[in-house]
C-alpha positions as semicolon CSV with decimal commas, in nm:
position;residue;x (nm);y (nm);z (nm)
1;M;1,819;16,771;0,318
2;L;1,534;16,964;0,157
3;T;1,187;16,810;0,205
4;V;0,837;16,873;0,070
5;T;0,750;17,028;0,407
6;D;1,039;17,276;0,370
7;V;0,922;17,380;0,024
8;E;0,562;17,401;0,143
9;R;0,662;17,619;0,440
10;Y;0,874;17,848;0,219
11;L;0,598;17,897;-0,040
12;G;0,346;17,955;0,237
13;Q;0,532;18,276;0,325
14;S;0,417;18,443;0,005
15;L;0,131;18,235;-0,139
16;A;-0,219;18,153;-0,024
17;R;-0,261;17,813;0,143
18;Q;-0,485;17,694;-0,142
19;S;-0,216;17,780;-0,398
20;V;0,049;17,588;-0,206
21;E;-0,184;17,290;-0,166
22;A;-0,250;17,288;-0,541
23;M;0,125;17,249;-0,600
24;L;0,176;16,966;-0,348
25;P;0,142;16,682;-0,603
26;D;0,431;16,832;-0,805
27;M;0,667;16,885;-0,513
28;P;0,832;16,538;-0,507
29;R;0,928;16,595;-0,873
30;W;1,051;16,944;-0,781
31;L;1,273;16,798;-0,509
32;R;1,439;16,566;-0,760
33;R;1,497;16,863;-0,993
34;L;1,628;17,081;-0,714
35;H;1,869;16,807;-0,610
36;R;2,002;16,789;-0,968
37;Y;2,065;17,166;-0,952
38;G;2,254;17,119;-0,625
39;V;1,984;17,271;-0,404
40;D;1,965;17,066;-0,085
41;T;1,926;17,336;0,177
42;V;1,618;17,494;0,322
43;P;1,571;17,846;0,183
44;L;1,620;18,072;0,482
45;A;1,578;18,401;0,298
46;I;1,377;18,517;0,003
47;G;1,624;18,588;-0,276
48;S;1,877;18,317;-0,179
49;A;1,984;18,075;-0,452
50;S;1,770;17,791;-0,318
51;A;1,471;18,025;-0,288
52;R;1,509;18,144;-0,648
53;Y;1,502;17,785;-0,776
54;I;1,185;17,714;-0,577
55;D;1,034;18,042;-0,696
56;L;1,108;17,942;-1,056
57;L;0,931;17,608;-1,015
58;A;0,631;17,779;-0,856
59;L;0,617;18,036;-1,137
60;Q;0,634;17,764;-1,400
61;A;0,345;17,586;-1,228
62;S;0,135;17,903;-1,227
63;R;-0,129;17,960;-1,491
64;A;-0,108;18,338;-1,475
65;P;0,035;18,492;-1,797
66;S;0,253;18,733;-1,599
67;A;0,407;18,440;-1,411
68;Q;0,548;18,297;-1,732
69;R;0,720;18,627;-1,816
70;T;0,860;18,646;-1,465
71;A;0,979;18,283;-1,485
72;H;1,169;18,371;-1,802
73;D;1,353;18,652;-1,618
74;V;1,425;18,429;-1,316
75;R;1,578;18,159;-1,540
76;D;1,832;18,415;-1,660
77;T;1,956;18,460;-1,302
78;L;2,020;18,088;-1,248
79;P;2,336;17,980;-1,433
80;N;2,270;17,605;-1,390
81;I;1,955;17,644;-1,597
82;R;2,050;17,901;-1,857
83;P;2,382;18,083;-1,909
84;Y;2,356;18,458;-1,880
85;K;2,282;18,612;-2,221
86;G;2,320;18,975;-2,125
87;R;2,086;19,252;-2,223
């Protein structure tokens, strides 16, 4: 079962400690969302399905303008969130 510690450890691979700590209050809500999407496993590799869902949540939490554009592109790769529209 995926835990806050698992998400924190995964995000710590690519984000600064302060950034991860800023997201900690949101992580219990993220876990509920991830469970609804069927993500219950620890992301072992960047790019795996569970990792992409966590990346999407982190991007949506970011205040950087480029993060919102990236989040839009990531949503298109996750069929449980948005069906593929094609380009």
